[in-house]
C-alpha angles and dihedrals in degrees: 000000000000090000089065089062100036098050095054091043092052090047092050091051091048091051092047092048094048092046091049092051092050092046090048092053091047088056091049090052089055091048091048091049089050091055090053090048092051092051093045090051090047089053091045089053092053094051100072089055091049093047091049092050092051092042090062089062104031107038094159094062095083095142093057091051092048092051092051091048093049092046091049091051090051091050093050093049096046112126104191142017094273095052092043091050093051092046092046090053091048090050093048090055092047091050091052088057091048092052089047088056090048091054090065091061112065092182090057093049088052094051111109095219092054093047091048089051091049091050092048091048091050091051090050091051089055090050091048090052092049092048091050091051091049091047093049090048093054091044088051091052092048094045090050091050094053093052103044124085128285099009090056088067092055092042092052093045092051096042101248110164132196116270125227122251122231099246137191118241124241095265091054089055094054119102114259112251114221120192134173115208 
């Protein structure tokens, strides 16, 4: 007779525990995404200062500045990890072009404001990379939890779906080519 009460009670606690762990991971994913978003916005805020600094020296490089501005706007308006990843990759490419322009102006490279902006941007890039890593780790934990037994039963019943990873694009996966001319 007592088994008729204990078994449903144990099952109820199991379901509650599994639901709470899934819900907790879902909150951690949102927190991790928020950290990426904060760092991407920080980087986007640094870029106008960097562009203006370089513009003062390289006024004829209008296309480079326009590409950086477009990429920054795309990053700011991104609504999910996939859009943010694509915009982030576009911005990284545009920034490479901007720094290539800056290389042609030794007096710009020597300017303290420019070097400080470069250092701050480099620091932000490190934070973005760490935030991506943390986000992907939490997404992996969540995605594992919704496919392993018995939590997959609860996840399916309650409508939990797999989350997207923040992924690198094909150009970021290519080997870096080093050449000495």
